[in-house]
N, C-alpha and C positions, 0 to 999 in steps of 0.2 A: 559744489560737489563735496561730499563728506570726506574727512581724512581717511576713514575706513576703506574708501575706494582705492587707496593706494596699495599696490602689491609690494611684496618684500623687495623685488628688484627695483620698483619705482622709488621706494624709500632710500635704497642704497645709492641710486644715481643722484637723488636730491641731496643726500648728505655729502656725497663727493663734490658736487657742484658748490655747495655752501662752503665746505672746508677749503676748496681751491680758491674761491672768491675771497674768503676772509684772509687767506694767506697771501694772495698775489694782487688782489684788487682789480683784476681784469675779467672781462667776460670769459666764460669757460665753454670750450667747444666739446663736441662729442669725441673728437680725437684725443683731447686732453683727458677726458674721463677714461677712455680706453687705455691710455698710457699708464694710468695708475695701477692697472692690473689687479684692481680690487673687485672687479666684476667680470664675469664671463658672458660676453655678449658681442655680437658683431657691431661694427660702426653704424650700419643701417638700423639695427634694433635700438642702439643708444640714441640715434637721432629721433626715432619714433617716440621713445620714452620721454626725451626732453621736450619734444613738441607737445606731447600729452600733458606734461607738467606745466607747460606754458599755458595751455588751454584751461587748465584747472586753477591757474592763478598763483602757482608756486614759483614759477620762473618768468622772466621777461627777456626780450631780445632788444637791446638798445638800438642796434642797427641791423638792417637786412644783411644777411650773410655773416654777421658777427656771432660770437658765442652768446651764451645766456648768463644772466645774473639772477640771484635769488630776490624775490619780492619780500615785502614784510611778512607775508603769509608763509613763504618758504623758510625765512629765518625763524619764524615762530615755531614751525614744525620741528626744525632742527634743535632749537633751544628746548622745546618740550621733551625731546629725547634725552638731552643732557640733564634736565631737572629731574627726570624719572630715575636717573642712576642713583643707586644706594649701595654703599656710601660713596660720597664724592672722592675720587682718587687722590691719595695723599701726594703722589708725585707731581700733580698739577699745581700744587700750592707753592708759590715763590718762597725762597728761603728768607726773604726779607721779613715775612710775617712771623716766621719761627725764630729768627735770630735777633732782629733789631727792635721789635715791639717791646715797650717797657713792661717789666713784670710787676712793678709796684709804684704806686703814687697815690697820695691822698688828694691830689688836685684833679678833679674830674676834667676840667678844661684842658689841662696838660695832657691827660690820657687821651682825650678825644682828638686833640690837635695832632698828636703823634700818630694816632690811628689814621687820620686823614692824610697826613704826609706819606705814611707807609702805603696806603691804597694808591695814591698818585704815583709813587715811585715804582711799585710793583706792577702796576697796570699800564704805565706810560700813557695815562689818560688823566681825566679830572677826578680827583677824589672828593667826596663830600661827607660831612657828618652833621646831623641836626642835633643840637644839644637838648637835654631835657628841659621841660618847663618847670622852673623852680617853684612856681605857685602850686603845682600839682604833685609835688613830691612830699612824702611824709618826712618829718624831721625828728631827730633825736635832740638836737640843740638848735636854738635860734637866737641870734644876737643882732641888735640894731646899733649902728655906729653913725654918729653925726659927722657929715662931711662939711656941710654948710647949713645955713638956717633952713633951707628948703630941700636939701639933698641928704639922703640917708642910705648907707650901705647895709644891706642885709647879708649876714653870714649864716648859711644853713648847713648843718651837718646831718647827713642822712643816717638811717639805721645801719647802712652798710659802710659807714665811716668815710664817705666822700664829702668833700667840702665844696659848696657852690656859693657864689656871691652874685649879688644883683644890686644895682644902684637905682633907688626909687626917688621920684620927685614928689614933694609934698606941697600942697597948696597952703598949708599952715606952718608957721615956724615951730620948731621942736627943739627942746633942750636935751642934752645928753642924759640928764637926770630923768626926764620923762621917758626917754628911749630905754634906759636901764629898767625903769619900772615896768614898761611895756614888755620888755624881754622876759623879766621875771614872772610877770602875770601870765604870759603865754606859755612859758615853760611849765609852770605849775598846773595850768588848766588844760593845755591842748597838746602836750607832748605825744608824739606818735600819730598826729593828724597832719593835714596839709594846710598851707596858708589860706587856700580857698575856703576850707572848712572853718578856719579861724574867723575869717571875715563874716561868713554866714552866721556863725555862733554869736559873734559880737553884735550883729544887727538884731538878733533875737534877745540877747541877754543884757544889753546896755541898760534898760530900765532897772534891772535888779541891782546894779552897782552905781546908780546915778549919784548917790551922795558921796561915795568914797573915791570913785575913779572917773567921774564924769568928764573932766577936762582932758585927762590923759587918754581915755578910751575914745573920746570923740576925735581927737587928733590922730590916734592910731587907726581908727576906722576910716577916716578920710584918706590917710596915707595908703592903706590897702585898697580902698575903693578906686582911687585914682590910678594906682599902679597896675592893678589887676585888669582894669578896663583897657589898659594898653598892652595886654598880654600878647596880642597878635604879633608883636615885634619879636618873634622868635629869632634865635641866632643860628646861623649855619656856617660851619667851617668849609672853606673851599681851598683846595691845593692843586696846582698843576694846570691852571687855566691856559698858560702859554703852550702846554703840550698839544693842545688841539690845533694850533696853528700849523697849516701845511698838511694836516691829516687828509688822506684820501676821503672824499665824500664831504669834506668840510673846507674846501678850498675857496668857496665863494665868499669874498670879503664882506659883502653886504650882509650875508647870512651870519657870518662870524660876529660882526658888530652887533647884530640883533641878539645873537646868542649871549655875548658877553654882557650886553645891557640887561638881559634877563637874569644873569647871574649876579650882577651888581644890584639889581632890584630884588634882593634876596627874599623879601616877603612872599612874592609870587611863587618863587621856586619852593620855598618852605611849604606853602599851602599845597602845591602839587604833590610833593613828596609825602607830606603828612597824611594825605588821603590814602596812601598805600601802606601805612604802618599796620601790620597785622602779625599774627603768630606764624605766618608762612615762613618756611626756611629761607628761601630766596625768591625774589620776584624779578622778572625781566620785562621791561617795557621797550618795545621796538617801534621806533618812528612814531607814527600817528597814534599808536596805542596810548601814549601819554596824554593825548588831547591837549597839547601845549604847543602852539604853532612854531615857536622859535626853536624848538628842539626836535622837530619832525625828522631831521636828518641824523638824529642821534639815537643811541640805545642807552637805557639806564638799567644797571644791575644793582639791586638794593636788597637790604635785609634789615631786621631790627636788632637792637641790643637792649638788654634790660637786666632786671634783678628779680630772680624768682619768676613769678608769672606776670610781673609788671613790666610792660613795654615802656622804655624810657625815651627812645629816639630811633632814628634811622641813619644808616650809613651805606655807602656804595660808590659806584663808579659811573661816570658819564663819558661816553666816547662815540666815535663814528659807528655806524651800524655794522661795520665789518671788524669790530673788536674781536679778539680771540675768546669767544664765549667759553670754550672748553677750559680755559685757564682763569678767566675773570670770575666765573660763577663760583668755583671752589675758593678763590681768593676772598670774595665778599663773604661767603658762608663762614670761612674760617675766621676772618676778622671780626664778624659779629659775635661769634662764639667766644673769641679771645677777649674782646672788650667786656662781654657779659661776665666771663669768668674772672677777669681782673677786678671788676666791680665787686663780685660776690666774695672773692677770697682776698680782699685787700690785705696787704701786709704779708702775703705768702708768695712764694715763687710760683709763677704761672708757666706751665709747660704743657702745651697741647700736642 
């Protein structure tokens, strides 16, 4: 049955049930709804409304004669109402985001790790941040540093003055002199482009420079080809995993072990979350909506951060389905904006 079939009174009862369940974690009875005094209706009318909501799939009854709990569909309806609010209420944003988040840093990893910690602390759940893919970012400066014969550190400075590093594995030995020549060549010819674009250009242009640069460019191309082919190993910061222990709805130890294994196997989680990177303000995935079996008992609240119109990555919160959405949604929204602004106005005071 369509959402439009719900009357205003039905919607109000559903919202009361969801809010009561999120707050207390127990089935909600018609008597409990009546005691909130937020709706004028007799107990019999409330029982009929809740029975109707159950038939429509918004509520379920765990046990006969027990109260009712919201289904994923009921939670989705409630969250849809919160996401429709404009603007998100300022008073719902924890002071941690406003007071403890760093205002300036040139190290993007430090910025994102602090954002992840703040999300975990402010939500009392698991905070996550997916770092940008270094190969897909435009660079202002690029430097290669030899660590060993076959390991190279890439230092990339973005146009917005953030510094990213990545260790690459080379199948061919490289000297620091060769790496310096490669850095100079790339800076002179490809500044303002991405490392991916550099690799593609080198593959096309290598014959033009065969006499002068053949050996150096061959080694550089091999280094980039090997490393970019392994790009799927994206990094994700996770903070607050232990906070999920003992949470209502996540008390099954076998499920928790599976959940933690999923988090440890970060590549799968990154693929899941990367699928939802978009220009939407905030996205909420409830239970089975994520299509990821190990987190079907969880909800994810996520948003993107970026620079200008370029989406760099995703951040958010993972917790039980009864997380306080009215507080977590504004938290994630504000954190995404704050990270984006910190990146954009690096070196200036950030005050949102």
